[in-house]
LUMSEDREN-671870 format. One record per residue (C-alpha): x, y, z; residue number from 1; residue in three letters. Coordinates in Angstrom, 1 decimal. Layout:
! LUMSEDREN-671870
{east=X north=Y up=Z num=NUM residu=Ala}
...
//
This chain:
! LUMSEDREN-671870
{east=108.4 north=-185.8 up=-119.6 num=1 residu=Met}
{east=105.2 north=-188.1 up=-120.3 num=2 residu=Thr}
{east=104.9 north=-190.2 up=-117.2 num=3 residu=Ala}
{east=105.4 north=-194.5 up=-118.1 num=4 residu=Pro}
{east=101.6 north=-195.2 up=-119.7 num=5 residu=Phe}
{east=99.9 north=-197.4 up=-117.6 num=6 residu=Pro}
{east=99.1 north=-201.2 up=-117.6 num=7 residu=Thr}
{east=96.6 north=-203.3 up=-116.5 num=8 residu=Arg}
{east=99.4 north=-204.9 up=-113.8 num=9 residu=Gln}
{east=98.6 north=-201.8 up=-112.1 num=10 residu=Gln}
{east=95.2 north=-202.1 up=-109.6 num=11 residu=Glu}
{east=94.3 north=-198.5 up=-110.6 num=12 residu=Glu}
{east=94.0 north=-199.1 up=-114.5 num=13 residu=Trp}
{east=92.6 north=-202.8 up=-114.3 num=14 residu=Arg}
{east=89.2 north=-201.8 up=-116.0 num=15 residu=Tyr}
{east=90.5 north=-199.0 up=-117.5 num=16 residu=Ala}
{east=90.1 north=-198.4 up=-121.8 num=17 residu=Asp}
{east=94.1 north=-198.2 up=-122.3 num=18 residu=Leu}
{east=93.5 north=-197.7 up=-126.2 num=19 residu=Asp}
{east=91.0 north=-195.1 up=-125.3 num=20 residu=Ala}
{east=93.5 north=-193.4 up=-123.0 num=21 residu=Leu}
{east=96.5 north=-193.7 up=-125.7 num=22 residu=Lys}
{east=94.6 north=-191.1 up=-127.0 num=23 residu=Ala}
{east=94.8 north=-188.2 up=-124.5 num=24 residu=Val}
{east=97.6 north=-189.6 up=-122.7 num=25 residu=Trp}
{east=100.4 north=-187.1 up=-122.9 num=26 residu=Glu}
{east=98.2 north=-184.1 up=-122.2 num=27 residu=Gln}
{east=97.5 north=-185.5 up=-118.7 num=28 residu=Leu}
{east=99.8 north=-188.5 up=-117.7 num=29 residu=Ser}
{east=100.7 north=-185.9 up=-114.9 num=30 residu=Glu}
{east=97.9 north=-185.1 up=-112.6 num=31 residu=Pro}
{east=97.1 north=-181.6 up=-112.1 num=32 residu=Leu}
{east=97.8 north=-180.4 up=-108.3 num=33 residu=Thr}
{east=96.1 north=-178.3 up=-106.4 num=34 residu=Leu}
{east=96.9 north=-177.2 up=-102.3 num=35 residu=Thr}
{east=94.3 north=-176.0 up=-99.6 num=36 residu=Val}
{east=96.0 north=-173.7 up=-97.4 num=37 residu=Gly}
{east=95.6 north=-174.0 up=-93.3 num=38 residu=Pro}
{east=91.0 north=-173.9 up=-92.9 num=39 residu=Ser}
{east=90.6 north=-172.1 up=-96.1 num=40 residu=Glu}
{east=88.0 north=-174.1 up=-98.4 num=41 residu=Ser}
{east=87.6 north=-175.7 up=-102.1 num=42 residu=Phe}
{east=84.1 north=-175.9 up=-103.8 num=43 residu=Glu}
{east=83.8 north=-177.5 up=-107.6 num=44 residu=Asp}
{east=81.1 north=-179.0 up=-109.8 num=45 residu=Val}
{east=82.5 north=-181.3 up=-112.7 num=46 residu=Trp}
{east=80.1 north=-181.6 up=-116.3 num=47 residu=Leu}
{east=80.9 north=-183.9 up=-118.9 num=48 residu=Pro}
{east=82.2 north=-181.7 up=-121.9 num=49 residu=Asn}
{east=81.0 north=-183.9 up=-124.3 num=50 residu=Gly}
{east=83.9 north=-185.6 up=-125.1 num=51 residu=Asp}
{east=84.4 north=-189.3 up=-126.4 num=52 residu=Asp}
{east=87.3 north=-189.3 up=-123.6 num=53 residu=Val}
{east=87.2 north=-187.3 up=-121.0 num=54 residu=Gln}
{east=90.1 north=-187.9 up=-118.4 num=55 residu=Val}
{east=90.4 north=-185.8 up=-115.0 num=56 residu=Arg}
{east=93.2 north=-186.7 up=-113.0 num=57 residu=Arg}
{east=94.1 north=-184.5 up=-109.9 num=58 residu=Ile}
{east=96.4 north=-184.0 up=-106.9 num=59 residu=Lys}
{east=94.4 north=-182.3 up=-104.0 num=60 residu=Ile}
{east=96.8 north=-181.5 up=-100.7 num=61 residu=Ala}
{east=94.0 north=-180.5 up=-97.6 num=62 residu=Leu}
{east=96.8 north=-178.6 up=-95.8 num=63 residu=Glu}
{east=95.8 north=-178.4 up=-91.2 num=64 residu=Ala}
{east=91.6 north=-177.5 up=-90.8 num=65 residu=Gly}
{east=90.9 north=-177.1 up=-95.0 num=66 residu=Ala}
{east=87.7 north=-178.1 up=-96.3 num=67 residu=Arg}
{east=87.4 north=-179.6 up=-100.1 num=68 residu=Ala}
{east=84.1 north=-180.8 up=-101.8 num=69 residu=Arg}
{east=83.2 north=-181.8 up=-105.6 num=70 residu=Leu}
{east=80.6 north=-183.0 up=-107.2 num=71 residu=Phe}
{east=81.8 north=-185.2 up=-110.1 num=72 residu=Ala}
{east=79.2 north=-186.7 up=-113.1 num=73 residu=Leu}
{east=81.2 north=-189.3 up=-115.8 num=74 residu=Asn}
{east=78.6 north=-189.5 up=-119.1 num=75 residu=Thr}
{east=81.3 north=-189.9 up=-121.5 num=76 residu=Ala}
{east=80.2 north=-191.9 up=-124.6 num=77 residu=Ala}
{east=83.7 north=-194.0 up=-124.9 num=78 residu=His}
{east=85.5 north=-193.8 up=-121.8 num=79 residu=Tyr}
{east=85.1 north=-191.7 up=-118.8 num=80 residu=Gly}
{east=86.9 north=-191.6 up=-115.6 num=81 residu=Arg}
{east=87.8 north=-189.8 up=-112.8 num=82 residu=Ile}
{east=91.3 north=-190.0 up=-110.6 num=83 residu=Glu}
{east=91.8 north=-188.5 up=-107.0 num=84 residu=Leu}
{east=94.7 north=-188.1 up=-105.0 num=85 residu=Asp}
{east=93.7 north=-186.3 up=-101.8 num=86 residu=Val}
{east=96.6 north=-185.5 up=-98.3 num=87 residu=Thr}
{east=94.5 north=-184.5 up=-95.4 num=88 residu=Leu}
{east=96.1 north=-183.3 up=-92.9 num=89 residu=Glu}
{east=95.3 north=-182.4 up=-89.4 num=90 residu=Ser}
{east=90.8 north=-181.7 up=-89.0 num=91 residu=Asp}
{east=90.7 north=-181.4 up=-92.7 num=92 residu=Ala}
{east=87.4 north=-182.5 up=-94.3 num=93 residu=Asp}
{east=87.3 north=-184.1 up=-98.0 num=94 residu=Phe}
{east=83.9 north=-185.2 up=-99.9 num=95 residu=Gln}
{east=83.1 north=-186.5 up=-102.5 num=96 residu=Leu}
{east=79.3 north=-187.4 up=-104.5 num=97 residu=Phe}
{east=79.9 north=-189.0 up=-107.5 num=98 residu=Gly}
{east=77.8 north=-191.4 up=-110.4 num=99 residu=Ala}
{east=78.4 north=-192.7 up=-113.7 num=100 residu=Asn}
{east=75.4 north=-193.0 up=-116.4 num=101 residu=Ile}
{east=76.4 north=-195.0 up=-119.3 num=102 residu=Gly}
{east=75.0 north=-197.2 up=-121.9 num=103 residu=Gly}
{east=76.1 north=-198.7 up=-125.4 num=104 residu=Gly}
{east=79.7 north=-199.5 up=-125.1 num=105 residu=Thr}
{east=80.7 north=-196.8 up=-122.7 num=106 residu=Ser}
{east=83.4 north=-197.7 up=-119.8 num=107 residu=Asn}
{east=83.3 north=-195.3 up=-116.7 num=108 residu=Leu}
{east=85.2 north=-195.0 up=-113.7 num=109 residu=Glu}
{east=86.3 north=-193.1 up=-110.9 num=110 residu=Ile}
{east=89.2 north=-194.0 up=-109.2 num=111 residu=Val}
{east=90.3 north=-192.4 up=-105.5 num=112 residu=Thr}
{east=92.8 north=-192.5 up=-103.0 num=113 residu=Asn}
{east=92.3 north=-191.1 up=-100.1 num=114 residu=Ile}
{east=95.2 north=-191.1 up=-97.7 num=115 residu=Arg}
{east=94.4 north=-189.5 up=-93.6 num=116 residu=His}
{east=98.5 north=-188.4 up=-92.4 num=117 residu=Ile}
{east=97.1 north=-186.1 up=-89.7 num=118 residu=Gly}
{east=94.7 north=-186.3 up=-86.9 num=119 residu=Thr}
{east=91.3 north=-186.0 up=-86.8 num=120 residu=Ser}
{east=90.7 north=-185.7 up=-90.0 num=121 residu=Gly}
{east=87.2 north=-186.4 up=-92.1 num=122 residu=Arg}
{east=86.1 north=-188.2 up=-95.1 num=123 residu=Ser}
{east=83.5 north=-188.9 up=-96.8 num=124 residu=Arg}
{east=83.2 north=-190.9 up=-101.0 num=125 residu=Gln}
{east=79.3 north=-191.4 up=-101.7 num=126 residu=Thr}
{east=79.7 north=-192.6 up=-105.4 num=127 residu=Val}
{east=76.1 north=-194.3 up=-107.5 num=128 residu=Arg}
{east=76.6 north=-195.9 up=-110.6 num=129 residu=Ser}
{east=73.7 north=-196.2 up=-113.5 num=130 residu=Val}
{east=74.5 north=-198.5 up=-116.4 num=131 residu=Leu}
{east=72.6 north=-200.0 up=-119.6 num=132 residu=Gly}
{east=73.4 north=-201.9 up=-122.7 num=133 residu=Gly}
{east=77.0 north=-203.4 up=-122.7 num=134 residu=Lys}
{east=78.5 north=-200.0 up=-120.1 num=135 residu=Ala}
{east=80.8 north=-200.6 up=-117.7 num=136 residu=Val}
{east=81.5 north=-198.9 up=-114.4 num=137 residu=Gly}
{east=84.0 north=-199.0 up=-111.8 num=138 residu=Thr}
{east=84.4 north=-197.7 up=-108.5 num=139 residu=Tyr}
{east=88.0 north=-198.2 up=-107.1 num=140 residu=Leu}
{east=88.3 north=-196.2 up=-103.8 num=141 residu=Gly}
{east=91.3 north=-196.9 up=-101.3 num=142 residu=Lys}
{east=91.8 north=-194.6 up=-98.7 num=143 residu=Val}
{east=94.8 north=-194.9 up=-96.0 num=144 residu=Glu}
{east=95.1 north=-193.5 up=-92.3 num=145 residu=Val}
{east=98.6 north=-193.4 up=-91.4 num=146 residu=Ala}
{east=100.0 north=-194.3 up=-88.3 num=147 residu=Arg}
{east=99.9 north=-190.7 up=-86.5 num=148 residu=Asp}
{east=96.7 north=-190.2 up=-88.0 num=149 residu=Ala}
{east=94.4 north=-190.9 up=-85.2 num=150 residu=Gln}
{east=90.5 north=-190.2 up=-84.5 num=151 residu=Lys}
{east=90.3 north=-190.7 up=-88.6 num=152 residu=Thr}
{east=86.6 north=-190.7 up=-89.7 num=153 residu=Asp}
{east=86.2 north=-192.0 up=-93.2 num=154 residu=Ser}
{east=83.0 north=-193.9 up=-95.1 num=155 residu=Glu}
{east=82.1 north=-195.4 up=-98.4 num=156 residu=Gln}
{east=79.1 north=-195.4 up=-99.7 num=157 residu=Ser}
{east=79.2 north=-197.1 up=-103.4 num=158 residu=Val}
{east=75.9 north=-198.8 up=-105.5 num=159 residu=Lys}
{east=75.1 north=-199.6 up=-108.8 num=160 residu=Ala}
{east=72.6 north=-199.9 up=-110.4 num=161 residu=Met}
{east=72.0 north=-202.0 up=-113.5 num=162 residu=Leu}
{east=69.7 north=-202.0 up=-116.4 num=163 residu=Leu}
{east=70.4 north=-205.5 up=-118.0 num=164 residu=Gly}
{east=72.4 north=-208.3 up=-118.3 num=165 residu=Arg}
{east=74.9 north=-206.7 up=-120.8 num=166 residu=Gly}
{east=76.0 north=-203.8 up=-118.1 num=167 residu=Ala}
{east=78.3 north=-204.6 up=-115.6 num=168 residu=Met}
{east=79.5 north=-203.1 up=-112.1 num=169 residu=Ala}
{east=83.0 north=-203.1 up=-110.4 num=170 residu=Asn}
{east=82.7 north=-201.7 up=-107.3 num=171 residu=Cys}
{east=85.6 north=-202.1 up=-104.7 num=172 residu=Lys}
{east=86.0 north=-199.7 up=-101.9 num=173 residu=Pro}
{east=89.4 north=-200.3 up=-99.8 num=174 residu=Glu}
{east=90.7 north=-199.8 up=-96.3 num=175 residu=Leu}
{east=94.4 north=-200.0 up=-95.3 num=176 residu=Glu}
{east=94.7 north=-198.8 up=-91.7 num=177 residu=Ile}
{east=97.6 north=-198.3 up=-89.1 num=178 residu=Phe}
{east=95.7 north=-195.7 up=-86.7 num=179 residu=Ala}
{east=94.4 north=-197.6 up=-83.5 num=180 residu=Asp}
{east=92.1 north=-195.0 up=-82.5 num=181 residu=Asp}
{east=89.9 north=-194.4 up=-86.2 num=182 residu=Val}
{east=86.2 north=-194.7 up=-87.2 num=183 residu=Lys}
{east=85.8 north=-196.3 up=-90.8 num=184 residu=Cys}
{east=83.2 north=-198.0 up=-93.2 num=185 residu=Ala}
{east=82.9 north=-198.5 up=-95.8 num=186 residu=His}
{east=79.7 north=-200.7 up=-98.3 num=187 residu=Gly}
{east=78.7 north=-201.4 up=-101.8 num=188 residu=Ala}
{east=76.0 north=-202.9 up=-103.3 num=189 residu=Ser}
{east=74.7 north=-203.8 up=-106.8 num=190 residu=Val}
{east=71.3 north=-204.3 up=-108.2 num=191 residu=Gly}
{east=68.9 north=-203.8 up=-110.2 num=192 residu=Glu}
{east=65.2 north=-201.2 up=-110.3 num=193 residu=Leu}
{east=62.9 north=-203.1 up=-107.4 num=194 residu=Asp}
{east=59.9 north=-204.6 up=-109.5 num=195 residu=Pro}
{east=58.0 north=-203.9 up=-106.5 num=196 residu=Ala}
{east=58.1 north=-199.9 up=-107.5 num=197 residu=Gln}
{east=58.0 north=-200.4 up=-111.1 num=198 residu=Met}
{east=54.9 north=-201.6 up=-110.9 num=199 residu=Phe}
{east=53.5 north=-199.2 up=-108.2 num=200 residu=Tyr}
{east=55.0 north=-196.5 up=-110.6 num=201 residu=Ala}
{east=52.8 north=-198.3 up=-113.4 num=202 residu=Met}
{east=49.8 north=-198.5 up=-111.1 num=203 residu=Ser}
{east=49.9 north=-194.4 up=-111.4 num=204 residu=Arg}
{east=49.5 north=-194.0 up=-114.4 num=205 residu=Gly}
{east=53.3 north=-193.4 up=-115.6 num=206 residu=Leu}
{east=54.3 north=-195.1 up=-119.0 num=207 residu=Pro}
{east=57.4 north=-197.8 up=-118.3 num=208 residu=Pro}
{east=60.3 north=-195.9 up=-119.7 num=209 residu=Ala}
{east=58.8 north=-192.8 up=-118.2 num=210 residu=Gln}
{east=58.4 north=-195.0 up=-114.5 num=211 residu=Ala}
{east=62.5 north=-196.2 up=-115.1 num=212 residu=Arg}
{east=63.3 north=-192.8 up=-115.5 num=213 residu=Ala}
{east=61.7 north=-191.6 up=-112.7 num=214 residu=Leu}
{east=63.0 north=-194.0 up=-110.2 num=215 residu=Leu}
{east=66.3 north=-193.4 up=-111.3 num=216 residu=Leu}
{east=66.7 north=-189.9 up=-110.7 num=217 residu=Glu}
{east=65.4 north=-190.9 up=-106.9 num=218 residu=Gly}
{east=68.6 north=-193.4 up=-107.0 num=219 residu=Phe}
{east=71.7 north=-190.4 up=-107.7 num=220 residu=Val}
{east=69.9 north=-187.0 up=-107.5 num=221 residu=Met}
{east=70.2 north=-186.9 up=-103.7 num=222 residu=Gly}
{east=74.2 north=-186.4 up=-104.4 num=223 residu=Leu}
{east=73.8 north=-182.8 up=-105.1 num=224 residu=Trp}
{east=71.8 north=-181.6 up=-102.8 num=225 residu=Asp}
{east=74.4 north=-179.2 up=-101.8 num=226 residu=Asp}
{east=75.9 north=-178.3 up=-105.1 num=227 residu=Ala}
{east=76.7 north=-175.2 up=-105.7 num=228 residu=Pro}
{east=74.6 north=-174.1 up=-109.3 num=229 residu=Asp}
{east=73.2 north=-177.7 up=-108.3 num=230 residu=Gly}
{east=70.7 north=-177.3 up=-111.3 num=231 residu=Asp}
{east=73.2 north=-177.8 up=-114.0 num=232 residu=Ser}
{east=74.9 north=-181.3 up=-112.3 num=233 residu=Ile}
{east=71.2 north=-182.0 up=-112.0 num=234 residu=Arg}
{east=69.6 north=-181.1 up=-115.6 num=235 residu=Asp}
{east=72.9 north=-183.2 up=-117.1 num=236 residu=Ser}
{east=72.1 north=-186.3 up=-115.1 num=237 residu=Ala}
{east=68.6 north=-186.0 up=-116.0 num=238 residu=Arg}
{east=69.3 north=-186.1 up=-119.9 num=239 residu=Ala}
{east=71.6 north=-189.1 up=-119.4 num=240 residu=Ala}
{east=69.7 north=-191.1 up=-117.2 num=241 residu=Leu}
{east=66.5 north=-190.8 up=-119.8 num=242 residu=Arg}
{east=69.2 north=-192.0 up=-122.5 num=243 residu=Ala}
{east=69.2 north=-194.8 up=-120.8 num=244 residu=Ile}
{east=65.9 north=-195.6 up=-119.3 num=245 residu=Ala}
//
């Protein structure tokens, strides 16, 4: 049975393009589920498939000592959404390295809910957005630490780069902590290309468009240094950056 269609009253759908979502909701109303067994590892690279609307929804359960790493690139021309719900038991480790890159009127979202329910879990989320035209890029990330999840170690790092006055970034890292022996941190920033860096690059003979593209590559490419077959996601990101630079 298809789940109820979301509304903007739900915080996790606040910035979504619900009109675009209707076309794919029947196939995606229930997220995919994945369980990573005790001390096992899971690693994946999510590339754009070229569709104007691309939505991924997945629930991941990490059992004791399990590890998972995701490398994701979100560049849908109209609407792209990456949605993760991850549960970590004791000593589990989760890492997300993701980017929204869009121009025109694209609406790109990365929405996560990370639930620490066991002791000594570790999670890392690093998200970058580069937005031109009238594009909207969103990161909504909630980390929940249960009362019994002592010694949790969690970080969220969110940065967005706006290439024009029409682009918009929404960044909302959130912590909900019920344990008292944890190390949790988050940070978010939105900015523009540094004029001094642009001047330096151009003073070395680079045309403005090439200088912008080079600086933007430096902003996002480090996300995928450890990705398996990292060339594929880096090449896709580079093409997306040059299309909007």
